[in-house]
TORVEXMI-633622 format. One record per residue: residue number from 1; residue in three letters; z, x, y of N, C-alpha, C in turn. Coordinates in steps of 0.001 Angstrom, whole numbers. Layout:
BEGIN
{NUM,"ALA",{Z,X,Y},{Z,X,Y},{Z,X,Y}};
...
This chain:
BEGIN
{1,"MET",{389,-14025,402},{-949,-14311,-96},{-858,-15498,-1045}};
{2,"ALA",{-1810,-16381,-946},{-1843,-17536,-1834},{-2067,-17080,-3265}};
{3,"ARG",{-1428,-17771,-4172},{-1523,-17384,-5573},{-2959,-17428,-6091}};
{4,"LYS",{-3768,-18356,-5608},{-5159,-18431,-6064},{-5905,-17152,-5732}};
{5,"LEU",{-5583,-16527,-4602},{-6233,-15275,-4236},{-5796,-14147,-5170}};
{6,"VAL",{-4534,-14134,-5566},{-4054,-13137,-6539},{-4813,-13298,-7852}};
{7,"TYR",{-4994,-14525,-8304},{-5727,-14760,-9544},{-7180,-14309,-9413}};
{8,"LYS",{-7764,-14524,-8245},{-9140,-14084,-8016},{-9236,-12562,-8117}};
{9,"ILE",{-8280,-11852,-7531},{-8264,-10386,-7610},{-8172,-9942,-9065}};
{10,"ILE",{-7304,-10585,-9829},{-7149,-10242,-11244},{-8475,-10414,-11983}};
{11,"HIS",{-9164,-11513,-11719},{-10432,-11776,-12402},{-11531,-10818,-11968}};
{12,"LEU",{-11493,-10369,-10718},{-12525,-9454,-10222},{-12297,-8005,-10652}};
{13,"LEU",{-11085,-7676,-11066},{-10801,-6320,-11543},{-11660,-6054,-12778}};
{14,"PRO",{-12360,-4920,-12815},{-13261,-4645,-13944},{-12528,-4576,-15286}};
{15,"GLU",{-13186,-5060,-16314},{-12680,-4956,-17689},{-12723,-3494,-18113}};
{16,"GLY",{-11758,-3058,-18891},{-11714,-1672,-19349},{-10971,-792,-18365}};
{17,"TYR",{-11398,462,-18261},{-10711,1442,-17418},{-11406,1593,-16070}};
{18,"SER",{-10616,1647,-15027},{-11129,1938,-13688},{-10065,2731,-12939}};
{19,"GLU",{-10446,3244,-11792},{-9490,3947,-10943},{-9463,3276,-9589}};
{20,"ALA",{-8287,3288,-8971},{-8092,2640,-7681},{-7183,3497,-6813}};
{21,"MET",{-7280,3276,-5521},{-6369,3899,-4568},{-5353,2850,-4133}};
{22,"PHE",{-4104,3275,-4056},{-3029,2417,-3580},{-2010,3290,-2878}};
{23,"ASP",{-1720,2983,-1648},{-711,3711,-878},{-1023,5212,-828}};
{24,"GLY",{-2321,5542,-725},{-2744,6935,-636},{-2717,7695,-1951}};
{25,"LYS",{-2485,6997,-3048},{-2403,7642,-4367},{-3425,7024,-5309}};
{26,"ARG",{-3896,7838,-6250},{-4907,7406,-7224},{-4209,6835,-8465}};
{27,"TYR",{-4723,5716,-8956},{-4175,5043,-10130},{-5257,4868,-11183}};
{28,"GLY",{-4896,5038,-12435},{-5740,4667,-13555},{-5326,3273,-13986}};
{29,"ILE",{-6287,2363,-14081},{-5985,963,-14390},{-6786,527,-15615}};
{30,"THR",{-6103,-114,-16543},{-6766,-673,-17717},{-6555,-2173,-17735}};
{31,"LYS",{-7667,-2898,-17865},{-7610,-4354,-17985},{-8174,-4722,-19352}};
{32,"SER",{-7382,-5458,-20119},{-7791,-5924,-21444},{-7741,-7438,-21471}};
{33,"SER",{-8748,-8043,-22089},{-8827,-9503,-22198},{-8640,-9931,-23646}};
{34,"PHE",{-7989,-11072,-23801},{-7747,-11653,-25119},{-7996,-13160,-25037}};
{35,"ASN",{-8201,-13801,-26169},{-8323,-15264,-26241},{-9367,-15803,-25261}};
{36,"ASN",{-10587,-15267,-25360},{-11682,-15709,-24482},{-11323,-15561,-23004}};
{37,"SER",{-10650,-14483,-22666},{-10216,-14159,-21288},{-9187,-15134,-20731}};
{38,"ASN",{-8515,-15868,-21586},{-7412,-16721,-21137},{-6102,-15957,-21067}};
{39,"SER",{-6061,-14777,-21667},{-4911,-13881,-21581},{-5426,-12514,-21150}};
{40,"LEU",{-4798,-11955,-20128},{-5199,-10644,-19626},{-3989,-9733,-19544}};
{41,"LYS",{-4195,-8469,-19832},{-3163,-7444,-19697},{-3704,-6414,-18728}};
{42,"ILE",{-2926,-6082,-17703},{-3315,-5060,-16738},{-2194,-4040,-16658}};
{43,"TYR",{-2586,-2778,-16822},{-1627,-1681,-16719},{-2223,-638,-15783}};
{44,"GLY",{-1493,-303,-14744},{-1919,724,-13800},{-875,1814,-13717}};
{45,"GLU",{-1343,3060,-13777},{-433,4200,-13750},{-872,5190,-12670}};
{46,"GLU",{83,5595,-11837},{-197,6585,-10811},{-577,7901,-11482}};
{47,"LEU",{-1771,8409,-11158},{-2230,9663,-11761},{-1530,10827,-11071}};
{48,"GLY",{-810,11626,-11840},{-51,12736,-11281},{1292,12318,-10715}};
{49,"GLY",{1706,11103,-10990},{2986,10606,-10482},{3700,9802,-11542}};
{50,"ASN",{4707,9038,-11132},{5480,8293,-12121},{5552,6789,-11854}};
{51,"ASN",{4796,6296,-10888},{4800,4862,-10614},{3812,4151,-11537}};
{52,"PHE",{4088,2896,-11855},{3175,2121,-12682},{3300,640,-12351}};
{53,"ILE",{2290,-100,-12748},{2243,-1554,-12611},{1843,-2112,-13966}};
{54,"SER",{2517,-3164,-14400},{2192,-3766,-15683},{2379,-5278,-15576}};
{55,"LEU",{1360,-6008,-16023},{1451,-7457,-15951},{603,-8106,-17025}};
{56,"ASN",{970,-9326,-17321},{174,-10203,-18169},{-173,-11427,-17337}};
{57,"TYR",{-1333,-11977,-17625},{-1804,-13175,-16934},{-2274,-14144,-18003}};
{58,"TYR",{-1829,-15384,-17887},{-2181,-16402,-18872},{-2790,-17614,-18174}};
{59,"ARG",{-3853,-18138,-18748},{-4465,-19359,-18228},{-4428,-20400,-19338}};
{60,"THR",{-3829,-21557,-19029},{-3791,-22677,-19965},{-4598,-23826,-19355}};
{61,"ILE",{-4672,-24911,-20047},{-5390,-26075,-19535},{-4767,-26568,-18227}};
{62,"SER",{-3457,-26493,-18130},{-2775,-27085,-16978},{-2352,-26099,-15887}};
{63,"LYS",{-2291,-24776,-16182},{-1815,-23850,-15144},{-2201,-22409,-15447}};
{64,"GLU",{-1986,-21571,-14432},{-2170,-20133,-14550},{-820,-19477,-14296}};
{65,"MET",{-504,-18436,-15084},{808,-17796,-14970},{659,-16287,-14850}};
{66,"LEU",{1332,-15727,-13891},{1426,-14286,-13703},{2783,-13853,-14237}};
{67,"LYS",{2788,-12925,-15185},{4028,-12476,-15809},{4133,-10955,-15709}};
{68,"PRO",{4804,-10451,-14680},{5019,-9003,-14577},{5876,-8500,-15744}};
{69,"CYS",{5654,-7262,-16122},{6401,-6653,-17226},{7493,-5745,-16656}};
{70,"GLU",{8724,-6212,-16734},{9900,-5432,-16360},{9855,-4886,-14938}};
{71,"MET",{9342,-5705,-14009},{9330,-5344,-12591},{9232,-6623,-11781}};
{72,"PRO",{9619,-6570,-10516},{9547,-7776,-9685},{8104,-8238,-9468}};
{73,"GLU",{7922,-9532,-9417},{6604,-10111,-9165},{6050,-9616,-7824}};
{74,"GLU",{6918,-9438,-6833},{6490,-8985,-5515},{5817,-7615,-5584}};
{75,"LYS",{6320,-6730,-6439},{5721,-5393,-6591},{4295,-5507,-7133}};
{76,"VAL",{4106,-6372,-8122},{2795,-6569,-8729},{1828,-7179,-7706}};
{77,"ILE",{2276,-8197,-7006},{1420,-8853,-6010},{1049,-7884,-4896}};
{78,"HIS",{2008,-7100,-4426},{1730,-6115,-3370},{671,-5114,-3838}};
{79,"PHE",{778,-4653,-5068},{-211,-3722,-5613},{-1596,-4379,-5658}};
{80,"LEU",{-1677,-5575,-6219},{-2965,-6262,-6343},{-3602,-6527,-4982}};
{81,"GLU",{-2789,-6889,-4002},{-3287,-7170,-2652},{-3822,-5931,-1956}};
{82,"ASN",{-3260,-4758,-2269},{-3530,-3558,-1483},{-4275,-2447,-2199}};
{83,"MET",{-4508,-2574,-3492},{-5254,-1526,-4192},{-6750,-1702,-3937}};
{84,"GLU",{-7485,-605,-4033},{-8931,-633,-3855},{-9578,113,-5009}};
{85,"VAL",{-10361,-596,-5813},{-11052,31,-6942},{-12072,1011,-6379}};
{86,"ILE",{-12026,2266,-6873},{-12944,3292,-6379},{-13933,3751,-7433}};
{87,"SER",{-13643,3512,-8712},{-14578,3874,-9770},{-14306,3039,-11006}};
{88,"GLN",{-15378,2807,-11749},{-15310,2014,-12962},{-15967,2800,-14084}};
{89,"PHE",{-15344,2782,-15241},{-15876,3524,-16380},{-16348,2543,-17434}};
{90,"ASN",{-16462,2977,-18649},{-16994,2138,-19727},{-16274,814,-19817}};
{91,"LYS",{-17054,-251,-19922},{-16474,-1566,-20145},{-16111,-1673,-21603}};
{92,"LYS",{-15132,-2501,-21873},{-14660,-2711,-23238},{-15701,-3445,-24035}};
């Protein structure tokens, strides 16, 4: 998947808490924005399981950077490409 599409998915993910399905399992996902949405933190945790996804995203004047937290970038991209948001709760 082109990186621009990954960034689009990140931006379309609802702010605050939402739930998504991934690989037949339900995940709780929290998206937090900082610095006028130029820095984003996304944390997803398998509900009733032990898998998780954690990443930071940074946008500067010259580039956009995806920074997974202690996991391969491929795992994060695969999750973003294949998860489906099923519910959204209170926005931050």
